[in-house]
N, C-alpha and C positions, 0 to 999 in steps of 0.2 A: 796936524794929524799926519802921521808918517803912513806911507803906502808901501805895501809889500806884495809881490806875486804870490808867495806862499807864506802863510803863518801857521806856526804849530804851537799849540798849547800843551805844555808838558815838557819839561826838561829831563826826561828819563830816557832808558834805553830805547824804547820805540821812537820817541821823538828825534833824538839824534840820529839814529839810523835812517829814519825816513828823510831827514833834512840832508844828510850827506849823500845818500843815494839820488835824491833829486837834484842836487847841486852836480854830481858826477854826470848825470844824464843831460842837463841843461845848466851850464855854468853862468848863463845870462841872466837867470832868475834871481830876483831879490828875495832872500829867504830869512826868516827870523823865528827864533824859538823863544817862547814866552814862559818863564818859570816863576812860580809864586814864592819861592825861597831864595835864600842868598847862596845856595849851592845847588849844583846840578848833579844828576847821576847818583843820587844818594842810595837808591835801591840797589844799583849795580854795586856799589861800594860794599854793602853788607852781604850780598847774595853769595850762596855757596859757602857760607862761613868765612867770607872775606876773600874768596878765591874766584868767584864768579862762575858758576856752572853755565857755560855759553850756550850749550845745546846737549843733545843726547844722540849717541852713536846708533841711530836706527834711520837708514838711509832709503828706505822704501815708503812712499807716502801712505799706502794701504796699511802698513804695520804702524807707522808713526801716528795715525789718527786714532788708533786704539788706546792711546794714553791721554785722551782729552775726553773727560766726562761730559763736558759741554763744549760744542763747537767742532767736533771731530769731522762730522759729515761736511760742514761747511768749509773745512780747511783742506779736504781732499784735493780740490782743484788748485787752489794756490800753492800747495806742497809740490805739485808737479811743475810749478814755475820757479819756486825757490824753496829748496829743501835743506836737509842737514849737510849734504855734501857741499851745496852752494855757500852755505854759511861758513863752513870750515875754509873754503877756498877764499872767501872774502877777506876773512881775517888773516890768513897766511899771506894774502897779497898786499895787506895793509900792515905788514911787519909784526904780526901777532902770532907766533907759532903756537898751536894747540896740541894737547895730548889727550888720548883716551885712556880712562882708567878702567879697572876690572869690571866694575858695575855698569859701564857704558857711558857714564858721565863724561862730558868734555870740558876741560879747563885750559887756561892759558898755561904754557910751560912755566911761566914765572911764579905760578900759585899764587898770584895776587890780582885782585880785581882792578887795582890802580892801572894795571897794563891796559885794560879794556878802556878805562876812563881816559888815560893819556892818549890812546888812539883816537877816540872820538874827539877829544879837544884839539888835538893836532890837526885832524882833517877838517873840523869846523873852521879853524884859522885859516887853513889852506884855502878852502873854497868860499871864504868870505862870508860865512853864515853868522848873522847877528844874534847874539844870546842876550835876552833881556831878563835879568834877574829882579826879584822882589817886585814882580808884577802880578798882582792878585787879580784874576779875572773877575769883573763884576757883571758882564754880560755880553752877548754877541748875537747879531741878527743880520739878516740879508736885506740889502737895499739895491734894488735893481740887479746888477751883476757884481756887486761887491760885498763882501762881509765886513760888517762894522763891528770892531771889538774894543771894548772899554775895560781898562785896567786901573788899578789903584794909582798908577803913575802916569796914564796917558791913554790916547785914543789912536786906534790903528784901523787901516783898511787893508783888505786883501782879497784877491780873486779867488784864491784857494784856501780853505780853512781845515786844518788837520787836528784832531783831538787824540792825544795820547797820554791822558792823565791818570790812567790806571784807575784804582779804587777811589774816586773823589766824589763824595755825596753832592758837594756844591755844583760841580760841573754836571753831574747827572741831573741835578734839579734844573739847570738851565737847558739841558738837551730836552727834558720833558716839557718845558714851556714851548719849545720849538716843535712839539708834537710827537716826539721820540717816545717809545715805551721803555721803560727802565724796569728790568727784572731786579726785585729787591736783593741786595747782596747779602750773603752769609758766608762765614769762614770756610774755607776749602782744603787748607792744607795744615794739619795740626796733629799733635800727638795725644794720646789718651792718658787721662788721670786715673789712677786706681789706689784707693786708700787701704787696700788689703795688706795688713802688716805681715802676712806670710811671705811676701816677696821682698822684704826689706833687705835680706842679705844677698840677693841675687842681681844687684846693679851691675851693669856691665856685660852680662851675658847675652850673647846673639846666637839665635837658633832660626833655622829655616822651617817655617810652619805654614799652616793654612788656618785663617780666621774666619769665622762666620758669625754674623751679628744674629742674635736669638730672635726667632719669629720674623725674620726677613730672609731675602735671597741674597743680601750683600755678602760677598765672599772675596777674600783676597789671599794671595799666596805670594811668599817670599821671606826675606829675613826680618825677624822681629828682635828689637833690642829692649831689654829690660833696663829701665832707668830707676833713679831714686824716687820718682814721682808716679811712675806707671810704665807704659810701653810705647816704644817709638819704632823706628826703622822703616824700610820701604813697604813691608806689608801693611803697616798702620797707615803710613801716608797715603798709600793707594786707597785704602778703604775710606780715609777721611775725605778724599775728593770725590769718590763715587757715591758716598752716602752723606754729602754736605747737607743737603736739605732735610734729609731724614733726621740727622743728628741735631740739627738746629730745632726741629719740631719737637724733639723729645728732651730739649734742654740739656743735651749731652750726657744724658743718664740712660744706661741700657746695659744689656748683658751680651758678653761674647762667649764663643766656644773656641778654643785653641786646640788644634791638632798638632801635638808636637812631633809627631812622626807621619807627616803627609804622604811619604812614599811607601808606606807599609799599611796593610789593611788590618782591621781589628781582629780577625780571626787568627791572622799570622802572628800577631803580637801576643796573644793569649796563648797560643800553642808554644811560642818561644819561652814565655814566662814558665810555662809548665815544665819545659825542658830544663831550664835553669834550676827549678826547685829540685830536680832529680840530680842534676849534674854537680850543683853547688850546695847540696843539702845541709853540710855542716858549716857553711860559710855565711857570715852576716851579710844581710841583703845590701847594706850600705857600703860594704867593703870596695866594691867596684861599680861604676856606672854602667848601664846597659843601654843598647841600641844608639851608641855614640853620643848620648846626651851629656852635656857638662855635669860633672859631679854634683855641684851645688844644686843644680836644677833637679837632678834625679833623687837626691836626698829630700828636697823640698816636696816633690810630688808624692814620695813615700809618706812623708808626715801628713800630706792632704788626705792620704788614702787610710790614715790610722795606723800605719805600720811603724813601730818603734825602731830606732837606729840599731838597737842590739838585737833585733829580732833575726833569726836564721831562715834561710830559705825553706828549710824543711817544715817550719811552723806555720807557713803561709797556707791558708785555705783556699779552695777554689773560689768561693765567694769573694774573698779578698783579692786574688788575682784578677777576677773579673772587674772589681771596682778599680783596681790599679790600671787595668786596660782602659777603662772609661776615661780616667784622668788623663791618660797618654793620648787619646784620641779626641776628646771632647771635654777639656778643662774649662770649667766655668769660672768666669771673671766678671764682676760688676764694675762698669766704667762710671765715674762720678763727676767727670769734667774733661776739659781740654786744656793744652797749652800750645802756644805759638811754636812752630818749628824753627828752632834757633831764633834768629832775629827777623826771619822772613814772615811776611803776612800775605796770603793769597785769598782772594774772595771768588765765590761763585755768584754771578749776578752782573748786571750792566746792561748795556744797550741791547735790545731784543734783536737776535740774529735774523729774524724774518724781515727786518727793516733795512737790511744791509745787501748791497749787491757785491758778492765776493769775488767777481772778476776784477772789481776796481777797489774794493774796500771803501765803497763810497755809499752815502746814505740814499735810500730810495725815496725819501721825503723831500730832501733838499740837495740839488746839484751842487758839486764843488765842495762839499762837507764830507770829510773822510774820518776814518777811525782805525787806529792800530793799537794792539796790546790789550791790556785787562779792562780798558774802559768798555770793551764789548763783553758779552756774557759767554766768555770763553776762559776755561781754566784746565790745568793739566795736573798730572800726579806728582810731578816734581818740578822745581824751579828751571831746569834745563829745557823742558818742553814748553813752559811758559815764555822763556826768552825766544824760542823758536817761533812760536806764534808772533812775537813782537817783530822778530827780523823779517819773517814772511810777509806780515802785513805791510810793514814800512817799505819793503822792496817793491811789492805790488802797486802800492800808492805812487811811488816814485816812477815806476814804469808807466802808469796811467797818465800822470801829469806829462811825461816825455811825449807820449803819443798824442796828447792834445794841445801841444805847444809847438 
């Protein structure tokens, strides 16, 4: 039976970051990472479309927590200890230059997640951290002051046990046997499927909108991307995160209202349309797009209103203009399902946050049991924020172990 000072279950981003920082703080500790597969850092590899959205360029904790539907309040204090700026500095110091894109997402300059993976593997080797692959965890429990860990390939003991397995039902089940409450997981970051054929010719169009879920208070503002299967983009992803449990409860079948002109009120739009009718009376209404909308979208909205492409402005009645205004500010769309965002899969659910001491990211039930990443009931509106949760949790755990040794 091999003995370690620190054993980490889960060979992903949170696991490696925790291990490396723990080793940096105390190089005398014997540290091991246990991974069930034959590869490590698989989720890092596919994240951000293969580029790895390391974090997001929001540097103030109070603003940063607004991007976490679950866990924001709990992360406020930890973010004051290790936040976005600290993450950026950490990677820069470890020879991974980063860049901030226009939408605030942060990526390695190399534009490949392999850069992050190579950094972690290099530092793991530098600090003598043991990586045990193909070790499926069968169980773990506390005996006196040591954790006993049983895997498919052997048994281990460790004074400190850190769980960074993400959305892993098997590990959640083992934790529940230890007395921890597990919030049932549901998908949290996904796109919307719409079978409305009227949108078939609009794939690729991106517009800044406001989306409201009918008969709820769920609202989101931002860029919407029309796809061949429905709608995606930041506005949809934010909505999917904040409404994760509601959407699950209604089996991903619901109606939304899209405001294609969120910065203009309804009365102003109707007034402008009436002006167009006078100013361009002899012109076909489809000749030019209005309000800065993409022309394909403008024509589609006219069709939805019942306006033919050959119709001239002078022929449009007040009633039809009012109906067009309604479609511009509250276009109704029925959602019939969801799709995974790219190859990423994020869930809402995990270890109940009430059972965690967030000064240490330590279990309140079992001393020397720690958690980082999505194994906790924490999730965010995009992958970069989820990674920041992993970095912060890993750093705080490492700092705690340093103080206790």
